[in-house]
Backbone as a chain_set.jsonl record, in Angstrom:
{"seq": "MKNGKWNDRSGVMAEMLKNGSDILHDRVLQLFNEVLWPESEPPEAWRQSRLVVIFRKGDPELHQKYRPIATLPILYQLFARMVCDRVQPVPMSKLPPEGYSTEDSLLSLILLLEKCKE", "coords": {"N": [[70.134, 138.483, 23.885], [67.004, 138.836, 25.316], [64.232, 140.939, 24.527], [62.554, 143.256, 26.71], [62.823, 141.88, 29.131], [64.335, 142.556, 31.534], [66.038, 145.214, 33.289], [69.312, 146.42, 34.13], [71.028, 147.567, 37.137], [71.959, 150.065, 36.452], [70.115, 150.918, 34.675], [70.23, 150.175, 32.036], [68.906, 148.615, 29.201], [68.279, 145.711, 27.17], [67.013, 146.337, 24.778], [67.833, 148.935, 24.333], [70.489, 148.684, 23.533], [70.212, 147.09, 21.27], [68.611, 148.628, 19.551], [69.96, 150.977, 19.438], [71.777, 153.925, 18.346], [74.421, 154.466, 15.902], [76.33, 155.955, 17.179], [76.022, 155.269, 19.892], [76.715, 152.544, 19.72], [79.392, 152.806, 18.935], [80.461, 154.007, 21.234], [80.072, 152.006, 23.151], [81.686, 150.009, 22.048], [84.141, 151.323, 22.267], [84.385, 151.398, 25.07], [84.565, 148.619, 25.592], [86.96, 148.002, 24.267], [88.758, 149.528, 25.782], [88.596, 148.205, 28.225], [89.931, 145.882, 27.654], [92.63, 146.521, 27.62], [95.792, 145.899, 29.169], [96.51, 147.395, 31.52], [94.169, 148.488, 32.403], [91.004, 148.424, 34.178], [87.89, 146.707, 34.595], [84.656, 148.362, 34.697], [83.364, 149.265, 37.91], [80.694, 148.605, 38.353], [80.346, 146.277, 36.913], [81.226, 144.301, 38.537], [79.332, 143.682, 40.324], [76.472, 141.886, 41.23], [72.952, 141.184, 41.145], [70.806, 139.537, 43.263], [67.988, 137.621, 42.625], [64.935, 136.158, 43.508], [63.096, 133.605, 42.152], [59.879, 132.323, 41.716], [58.877, 128.969, 41.366], [56.711, 126.389, 40.051], [54.028, 125.113, 42.127], [53.559, 124.763, 45.692], [53.538, 127.822, 47.286], [54.422, 128.175, 49.869], [56.557, 126.531, 50.389], [60.04, 126.538, 50.612], [61.636, 125.269, 48.768], [60.48, 125.658, 46.355], [61.337, 127.954, 45.244], [63.711, 129.702, 43.311], [66.92, 130.947, 43.319], [68.512, 133.428, 41.347], [71.307, 135.053, 39.856], [71.534, 138.222, 38.602], [73.304, 139.85, 36.12], [75.07, 142.838, 35.068], [73.998, 144.228, 31.95], [75.782, 145.228, 30.011], [78.134, 143.962, 30.819], [77.419, 141.281, 30.383], [77.14, 141.291, 27.591], [79.762, 141.969, 26.834], [81.193, 139.743, 27.892], [80.044, 137.685, 26.372], [80.864, 138.397, 23.789], [83.671, 138.2, 24.007], [83.915, 135.485, 24.649], [82.832, 134.293, 22.319], [84.775, 134.978, 20.49], [87.103, 133.817, 21.489], [86.593, 131.121, 21.954], [86.655, 129.427, 19.521], [89.42, 129.076, 19.124], [90.8, 127.315, 21.105], [89.32, 125.012, 20.506], [90.035, 124.437, 17.891], [92.613, 123.622, 18.226], [92.579, 121.199, 19.502], [93.169, 117.68, 19.3], [91.811, 115.717, 16.622], [91.305, 113.031, 17.096], [90.725, 112.531, 19.76], [89.069, 113.718, 22.671], [89.63, 113.792, 25.446], [89.255, 114.336, 29.005], [91.608, 114.576, 30.488], [93.496, 115.292, 28.533], [92.464, 117.752, 27.744], [92.648, 119.226, 30.129], [95.435, 119.22, 30.517], [96.202, 120.656, 28.24], [95.021, 123.11, 28.846], [96.409, 123.824, 31.195], [99.014, 124.077, 30.187], [98.596, 126.183, 28.418], [97.871, 128.235, 30.185], [100.285, 128.489, 31.607], [101.944, 129.446, 29.552], [100.724, 131.905, 29.126], [101.313, 133.205, 31.514], [104.057, 133.446, 31.292]], "CA": [[69.364, 138.967, 25.003], [65.612, 139.016, 24.942], [63.645, 142.249, 24.808], [61.527, 143.388, 27.731], [62.973, 140.99, 30.278], [64.721, 143.298, 32.722], [67.144, 146.147, 33.12], [70.252, 146.284, 35.237], [70.967, 148.644, 38.129], [72.228, 151.358, 35.814], [68.98, 151.252, 33.834], [70.46, 149.75, 30.659], [68.039, 147.523, 28.761], [68.757, 145.07, 25.952], [66.457, 147.065, 23.637], [68.649, 150.127, 24.096], [71.678, 148.297, 22.778], [69.811, 146.568, 19.964], [68.021, 149.675, 18.724], [70.724, 152.202, 19.604], [72.381, 154.54, 17.171], [75.827, 154.137, 15.659], [77.124, 156.645, 18.207], [75.974, 154.418, 21.075], [77.506, 151.337, 19.443], [80.8, 153.2, 18.958], [80.847, 154.235, 22.638], [80.148, 150.694, 23.807], [82.899, 149.38, 21.513], [85.276, 152.014, 22.875], [84.468, 150.893, 26.447], [85.049, 147.239, 25.562], [88.374, 148.026, 23.895], [89.507, 150.038, 26.923], [88.633, 147.164, 29.262], [90.88, 144.846, 27.237], [94.012, 146.933, 27.821], [96.316, 145.242, 30.385], [96.566, 148.235, 32.721], [92.847, 148.995, 32.76], [90.136, 147.544, 34.951], [86.486, 146.857, 34.189], [83.877, 149.248, 35.578], [82.981, 148.695, 39.209], [79.337, 148.059, 38.258], [80.423, 144.929, 36.348], [81.609, 143.362, 39.607], [78.205, 143.53, 41.232], [75.297, 141.202, 40.691], [71.744, 141.344, 41.95], [70.139, 138.259, 43.46], [66.541, 137.657, 42.485], [64.335, 134.863, 43.801], [62.001, 133.345, 41.215], [58.982, 131.255, 42.156], [58.542, 127.908, 40.422], [55.365, 125.841, 40.274], [53.778, 124.372, 43.353], [53.133, 125.429, 46.917], [54.404, 128.975, 47.559], [54.913, 128.128, 51.25], [57.777, 125.72, 50.447], [61.2, 127.278, 50.116], [62.219, 124.533, 47.643], [59.789, 126.074, 45.132], [61.919, 129.216, 44.818], [65.028, 129.512, 42.706], [67.67, 132.209, 43.248], [69.382, 133.642, 40.2], [72.083, 136.287, 39.922], [71.442, 139.002, 37.375], [74.531, 140.6, 35.874], [74.859, 144.0, 34.206], [73.824, 143.866, 30.547], [77.018, 145.493, 29.273], [79.074, 142.898, 31.159], [76.987, 140.074, 29.676], [77.478, 141.46, 26.182], [81.222, 141.891, 26.743], [81.599, 138.353, 28.12], [79.613, 136.887, 25.232], [81.72, 138.731, 22.648], [84.994, 137.615, 24.245], [83.769, 134.029, 24.552], [82.636, 133.921, 20.913], [86.032, 135.142, 19.755], [88.161, 132.971, 22.037], [86.195, 129.713, 21.965], [87.128, 128.608, 18.398], [90.865, 128.849, 19.14], [91.164, 126.033, 21.732], [88.668, 123.891, 19.832], [90.789, 124.107, 16.677], [93.907, 123.055, 18.625], [92.407, 119.862, 20.052], [93.344, 116.64, 18.285], [90.522, 115.167, 16.181], [91.084, 111.648, 17.509], [90.277, 112.365, 21.136], [88.765, 114.891, 23.464], [89.551, 113.331, 26.83], [89.348, 115.37, 30.016], [93.01, 114.76, 30.86], [94.143, 116.046, 27.47], [91.97, 119.126, 27.792], [93.225, 119.87, 31.305], [96.847, 119.438, 30.249], [96.275, 121.759, 27.28], [94.675, 124.331, 29.563], [97.517, 124.143, 32.095], [100.114, 124.566, 29.368], [98.203, 127.485, 27.895], [97.963, 129.194, 31.284], [101.708, 128.72, 31.878], [102.441, 130.307, 28.487], [100.196, 133.244, 29.35], [102.055, 133.791, 32.63], [105.396, 133.79, 30.811]], "C": [[67.944, 139.27, 24.532], [65.119, 140.403, 25.344], [62.645, 142.175, 25.943], [61.684, 142.506, 28.949], [63.288, 141.768, 31.549], [65.776, 144.31, 32.354], [68.071, 146.005, 34.319], [70.175, 147.509, 36.141], [71.194, 150.019, 37.519], [71.104, 151.777, 34.876], [69.137, 150.849, 32.382], [69.555, 148.561, 30.355], [68.578, 146.97, 27.45], [68.246, 145.815, 24.72], [67.272, 148.308, 23.306], [69.859, 149.796, 23.236], [71.319, 147.819, 21.381], [69.349, 147.672, 19.028], [68.783, 150.989, 18.79], [71.335, 152.692, 18.306], [73.822, 154.078, 17.008], [76.733, 154.794, 16.693], [77.17, 155.818, 19.479], [76.837, 153.173, 20.871], [78.995, 151.649, 19.451], [81.293, 153.409, 20.386], [80.987, 152.911, 23.4], [81.401, 149.953, 23.338], [84.144, 150.005, 22.115], [85.472, 151.548, 24.32], [85.052, 149.493, 26.469], [86.527, 147.187, 25.207], [89.244, 148.531, 25.038], [89.635, 148.998, 28.023], [89.683, 146.102, 28.928], [92.342, 145.248, 27.405], [94.522, 146.352, 29.138], [96.27, 146.108, 31.639], [95.203, 148.75, 33.168], [92.061, 147.95, 33.556], [88.701, 147.74, 34.477], [85.757, 147.803, 35.139], [83.438, 148.524, 36.849], [81.601, 148.05, 39.157], [79.341, 146.637, 37.701], [80.74, 143.884, 37.409], [80.47, 143.097, 40.58], [77.065, 142.817, 40.528], [74.13, 141.44, 41.647], [71.082, 139.98, 42.047], [68.632, 138.451, 43.421], [66.022, 136.256, 42.758], [63.11, 134.697, 42.908], [61.189, 132.155, 41.719], [58.773, 130.261, 41.019], [57.129, 127.426, 40.723], [55.259, 125.185, 41.648], [53.329, 125.256, 44.499], [54.064, 126.599, 47.229], [54.949, 129.015, 48.983], [56.233, 127.361, 51.371], [58.951, 126.495, 49.852], [61.878, 126.574, 48.937], [61.61, 124.978, 46.307], [60.292, 127.43, 44.624], [63.34, 128.965, 44.329], [65.75, 130.855, 42.677], [68.494, 132.274, 41.959], [70.114, 134.963, 40.413], [71.962, 136.992, 38.576], [72.685, 139.871, 37.274], [74.229, 141.811, 34.999], [74.863, 143.606, 32.726], [75.092, 144.115, 29.753], [78.075, 144.435, 29.572], [78.701, 141.609, 30.437], [77.358, 140.14, 28.204], [78.98, 141.339, 25.965], [81.701, 140.45, 26.886], [81.215, 137.461, 26.94], [80.494, 137.142, 24.009], [83.104, 138.112, 22.806], [84.935, 136.104, 24.091], [83.627, 133.584, 23.104], [83.921, 134.035, 20.113], [87.109, 134.173, 20.22], [87.841, 131.487, 21.889], [86.695, 128.916, 20.766], [88.616, 128.271, 18.453], [91.229, 127.544, 19.84], [90.535, 124.833, 21.02], [89.429, 123.49, 18.577], [92.124, 123.459, 17.01], [93.787, 121.638, 19.181], [92.574, 118.817, 18.954], [92.002, 116.022, 17.893], [90.251, 113.758, 16.695], [90.599, 111.498, 18.941], [90.084, 113.676, 21.849], [88.651, 114.504, 24.934], [89.736, 114.499, 27.796], [90.793, 115.641, 30.384], [93.751, 115.581, 29.807], [93.728, 117.511, 27.501], [92.567, 119.884, 28.971], [94.706, 120.167, 31.101], [97.027, 120.604, 29.281], [95.999, 123.089, 27.964], [95.805, 124.765, 30.486], [98.695, 124.702, 31.31], [99.825, 125.961, 28.808], [98.307, 128.559, 28.975], [99.423, 129.503, 31.637], [102.309, 129.638, 30.819], [101.977, 131.744, 28.692], [100.947, 133.951, 30.473], [103.458, 134.218, 32.229], [105.36, 135.068, 30.044]], "O": [[67.731, 139.882, 23.485], [65.533, 140.96, 26.36], [61.968, 141.162, 26.123], [60.746, 142.394, 29.739], [62.57, 141.644, 32.541], [66.338, 144.278, 31.259], [67.668, 145.534, 35.383], [69.343, 148.391, 35.925], [70.676, 151.019, 38.017], [71.136, 152.883, 34.335], [68.265, 151.149, 31.567], [69.451, 147.624, 31.147], [69.256, 147.677, 26.705], [68.961, 145.918, 23.723], [67.39, 148.689, 22.141], [70.206, 150.543, 22.322], [72.032, 148.105, 20.418], [69.665, 147.65, 17.838], [68.321, 152.004, 18.268], [71.399, 151.972, 17.31], [74.368, 153.386, 17.868], [77.782, 154.252, 17.041], [78.231, 155.672, 20.086], [77.603, 152.796, 21.758], [79.787, 150.837, 19.928], [82.417, 153.031, 20.714], [81.912, 152.734, 24.194], [82.098, 149.338, 24.145], [85.1, 149.299, 22.439], [86.605, 151.326, 24.748], [85.938, 149.204, 27.274], [87.273, 146.402, 25.793], [90.346, 148.024, 25.248], [90.671, 148.918, 28.684], [90.258, 145.492, 29.83], [93.218, 144.385, 27.338], [93.782, 146.312, 30.121], [96.013, 145.59, 32.726], [95.101, 149.388, 34.215], [92.41, 146.77, 33.596], [88.34, 148.82, 34.01], [86.203, 148.015, 36.267], [83.177, 147.32, 36.841], [81.358, 147.055, 39.84], [78.427, 145.866, 37.99], [80.532, 142.693, 37.18], [80.638, 142.362, 41.553], [76.74, 143.113, 39.378], [74.311, 141.841, 42.797], [70.827, 139.337, 41.029], [68.078, 139.323, 44.09], [66.602, 135.275, 42.293], [62.207, 135.534, 42.906], [61.74, 131.122, 42.097], [58.527, 130.641, 39.875], [56.437, 128.003, 41.562], [56.252, 124.766, 42.242], [52.794, 126.346, 44.3], [55.263, 126.392, 47.418], [55.845, 129.807, 49.277], [56.951, 127.526, 52.357], [58.87, 127.032, 48.747], [62.616, 127.209, 48.184], [62.171, 124.699, 45.248], [59.731, 127.987, 43.68], [64.065, 128.128, 44.867], [65.252, 131.807, 42.076], [69.095, 131.283, 41.544], [69.603, 135.873, 41.067], [72.26, 136.409, 37.534], [73.066, 140.543, 38.232], [73.24, 141.814, 34.266], [75.643, 142.75, 32.308], [75.453, 143.301, 28.903], [78.831, 144.048, 28.681], [79.58, 140.913, 29.928], [77.834, 139.158, 27.634], [79.424, 140.684, 25.022], [82.52, 139.985, 26.093], [81.981, 136.579, 26.553], [80.831, 136.211, 23.278], [83.652, 137.561, 21.851], [85.814, 135.508, 23.468], [84.24, 132.596, 22.701], [84.137, 133.279, 19.165], [87.944, 133.751, 19.42], [88.753, 130.679, 21.714], [87.139, 127.786, 20.967], [89.033, 127.266, 17.877], [91.911, 126.717, 19.236], [91.142, 123.765, 20.941], [89.462, 122.309, 18.233], [92.714, 122.804, 16.15], [94.796, 120.946, 19.317], [92.168, 119.039, 17.813], [91.144, 115.825, 18.753], [89.099, 113.326, 16.732], [90.105, 110.432, 19.307], [90.842, 114.626, 21.654], [87.673, 114.855, 25.593], [90.31, 115.527, 27.435], [91.179, 116.794, 30.573], [94.541, 116.463, 30.146], [94.554, 118.402, 27.304], [92.95, 121.046, 28.836], [95.182, 121.241, 31.469], [97.904, 121.446, 29.477], [96.672, 124.083, 27.689], [96.126, 125.951, 30.552], [99.304, 125.69, 31.72], [100.715, 126.808, 28.739], [98.777, 129.665, 28.71], [99.759, 130.65, 31.932], [103.103, 130.518, 31.15], [102.733, 132.688, 28.463], [101.191, 135.155, 30.398], [103.992, 135.204, 32.736], [106.394, 135.526, 29.557]]}, "num_chains": 1, "name": "protein.A"}
């Protein structure tokens, strides 16, 4: 996350997390660990995004020159990135080296989801 870009609705900024103390990092880690428990739910603020319209180059009168983006809470972005970084190598290591076809990947995903449901 880049410094000085924006803050979320709760006022958290990327600089706060990067330059925070060990106590702050421990609290954030504790929150992330609690969210991972099966009976727990993520904070309500993580389920809300803010839509922002950004102007691109050109004539400001044309609506095509504006681009909507959804901004997500910074703690949610950090949590999602950490989970993705930890989970992503697992499926990639299970794929066969001789082929990465879409059908094989979909079948692997379906089988994995069925195992998770069991």
